[in-house]
N, C-alpha and C positions, 0 to 999 in steps of 0.2 A: 206186913204192910205198915208203913209209917204215916202218921198224921201230924200235921203242924198246925197249932193254934194260930194265931196271929190275927057247818058246812063240809064235810068231807068233799074233797075236790080231786078230780082226775086231771093230771097234767100230762098231756099226750102230744108228742110231736105230730104236727098236722091236725091236732085236736080231733083225732079219729077215735071213737070209742071202739072197744073190742069185746067179743063175746067171752063168757066165762068158760072155764074147763077146756080150754084149747091150748095146745102147745105152739110155741113160736115157729115160724117157718125158718128156712135157712137164711133169709134176708131180714129177719126181724128179731129184736130182743125186747122183752118186757121186763122192766126194772122198777121195783118198788122204792119209795122214798119214805123215811120216817118223818113225822112232823116236828122236826128239830126247832124250827122257828115258825112264825106265822106264815100263812099260805102265800101272801104276796112276796115276802122275802124269799121263800122257796122258789117261786116262779122266776124271780129275777136272778137267782143263783143257778138254777139247773137248766133253764131253757137254752142258754147259749151252749152249755155242755152237750145237751141232747142234739142240737143242730150240728155241732162240731163232730161228734162221734158218728152221727148218721152219715156225714160227708166223708170223713176220713176212713172209717171202717167199711163203708159200702153196705151198711145195715140200716134198717129203720129202727131207731131207738124209741121206745114208748115208755115214758115214766108215768107212774101213778102215785100220788101222795096219799099215804094211808091216814085214816082219820085218827087213829090212836097208835101209840108205839107198839103195844102188844099185839096188834092186828096182824103183824107180819107172819106169824106162824100159820094162822088160819087162812089169811088172804093169799099167801104164797101158794098153798095147795089148791085153794078154790079157784083162783084165777090163772093157774098155770103159768106163774111168773118164772122167769129164767134167772133172775138175780135181784139184788136189792142193795142200795147204799144203806148200811146199817151202823148204828152206834155200837160201842164196844159191848154193851150189855145184850142188845138184840142180836149182835153178831155172835156172841158166845152162845146165846139161846139157839140161834139157827144152826150153829155148828153141832150142838149137842142133839137137837131135836129134828133137824131137817138134813143134817150131814152136808150143809153147804160148804163150798170151798172158797176161802179168802183169795181174792185175785190181786187187788191193788188198794192202796190207801193214800190219801193226799198228805203232802208236807205242808203244814200250816204256815201262815205269814211270819211266824216267829222262828221259822227254820226247823221246827220239830214236827214229827209225824205222830205225835201223841198229844194228849190233853189231860187235864186233871180237873177234879171237882172243887168247887168253892162252896162253903157255907158262909153266909153273910147276914148282916143286919144293918139297921140304920145306926149311925153314930150316936144319935140321941136316944136310942132305945134302952140304954142301961144294960144291955145283954153283952157279956163278954165271955162267959163260960157256959158249959152244959148245965150247971146248976142254975144259972140265971135264966136259962130257957124254960125252966119248969113253969107251967101255967101260961105259956105264950102260944101264939098261933104260928104254925110252920107251913110254908108253901113248898111242897115237893113238885117235881115235874110230872113224872109218870112212874108207875111201878116197873116199867121195863126200860129204865135208863140207869146208867152207871152213876153219873154225877148228880142226877136229880132224884135218886132214890137209894141205889145200892150203897154208894159211899156214905151218905148220912146215916143209913141204917147200921153199917159196919162201924162207923165212927162212934155213934151213940152206944152201941153194945160194948165197944172198947172202953167207954167211959162209965159203964155200969148200968146203962139204960137198956133193959131187955124188952120193954114194951113202950114204944114212943106214944101210943094212944093214951096212956095214963100220965106220961110226962108232960105232954102238951095239952093245953085246954082245948085246942082245936087244931086240925090239920086238914089240908085239901091238896088236890093235884091240879096244878095250873094248866097242864097240857103241853107246854113248850118252855124252853129255857128262858126265853125273853119274857114270857108271861110271869114266870116266877120272880125274875128280877124286878119287873115293874110292880108286882104285888107288894114287895118289900119297900120299894122306892116310894110308892103311893100309899103306904100305911095300911094296906089290906092284909098284910101279914107282918109278924114281928121278925121272923127268921126265914130264910129261903136257901135253896140249893140249886146250882146250875153248873154247867161246864165253863171252864175259864175262857174258851175261845169265843163263845157268845157274849160272855161278860165283857171281854176286851173289845169286841166289835162295837158293842153299845157304848162303852165308855169313850170311844173315839169321837162320837157325835153328840153325846149327852154328858155335859160337864157335871151333872148332879151325881153321877156314879162316884166320882172321886170326892166330891164335896160332901155327900150325904151317907154313903155306904162304907162299911168296913168289913173286910174278909176275916172270919174267925178261924177257919180251918181249911186245909187243902188236902186232897187225896194224893196218893201216888199216881204215876202216869199210866195211862191205858191207851190203846191204839185209836187213832183218829177214825172218824166214820169212813169205813171202806166199802168197796164193792165186793160182795160175796155172790157166788153163782152156783147153779146146780152142778153137782159133781158129774152128772151124766150128760152135760151139755157137750155138743160136738167139739172136739179138740180144735178144729179150724176156726170155729166161732170164738172160742176162748182166746185163741192167739190173736185174732183180728182186734178184739176189744182191748186186750192187754197191750198190744203194740201201739194202738192209737192213743191210749192213756199215758203210757210210759214215755212216749216221744213228744208229748204236747209242748214241753218247755224248750224244744229245739227249733221251734218256728215262731215267727212274730204273731201269726194268727192264733196259734195254740197258747202263747203267752197272754194274749189279750183275753182269751176265754178263761184262763187260769186266774187272771186278775179279778174277773167278775165272780169267779167261783171262790175267791178268797183263799187261794192256795198258790204255792210256788211251783209244785210239780207233783206227779204221782210216783210212788215207789211200789215194788212188789210186796205182797202181804202173805202171811202164813198162819197156820193154826197156833204156832208158838207165840205169836203176838198177843194172843188172848189169855195167856197164862195169868197175868195180874188180875184179870177179871174173875177167872175161876177161883183164885185165892181170896179175892175180896168177897165173893159170894159165899165161900165157906165161912169166912169170918162173920158174915151177916146171918149165917144160919140158913142159907137157901140152897136147895138142890136144883141145879139148872136142868137136869135131865127130866125132872118131873114138874118144874115150876110152871104155874099157870097164872096168867096175867089178869088182874081185876083191880081197878082202882076203887078202894073203899076204906 
């Protein structure tokens, strides 16, 4: 892998709560969402997609926003979920620990179906190297994110930092990619890490990103947040949801929903897409088969 310096809330269609430990019916799919951004941004992004899929696939799609990234392993089992839109790290975890099957992933507005991690600081911080980061405050996202934890961990190890707890004077987990960016922007942290897609979304509306922040390092590319489903889900249901998502860009209605979702289209996904994440985890010294999530 190369590096370059430079309220828990349920979101449910129809707002209908569902009981725990029950499987979906043939006309219903229960899909988990990681808290990639703040709840309101998630609502705005996923509500139109849920409505579209419910109509096009003839299924009732129920989304639930997980309170923490790492909840997916436990919540998936406890709530009888059928699938989840997962980041590359949580996707790799779910493949290893839940044997989930990657179904589709979006093509981002930049025309790529991958993203990479950013490590950044304020231009006036005086931080430009890993050595400069010593004694500073670092804002991670979550211990179950690639860009917000796995990448900086692997990057620091490659630079000789085997224990970030002693390298930084303080570190904490912001909980979402935009929260980490805002922490650095508003001087609550000296250095932060996030995925480039969220960083780029924010910079389009907030000129302070370009004016006040500088990116210090980038990771290699990993797969965009994709939909992974139970391997034992009925083949007919898999095909309905796959067809509905892969054909979205062929209709005006689907294109309008994709615009709100901040994507150009969906493409097929596979286990092989996650190989860069498995490699990064190895470089970071993590075993994904036994990895347990806890922010501390």
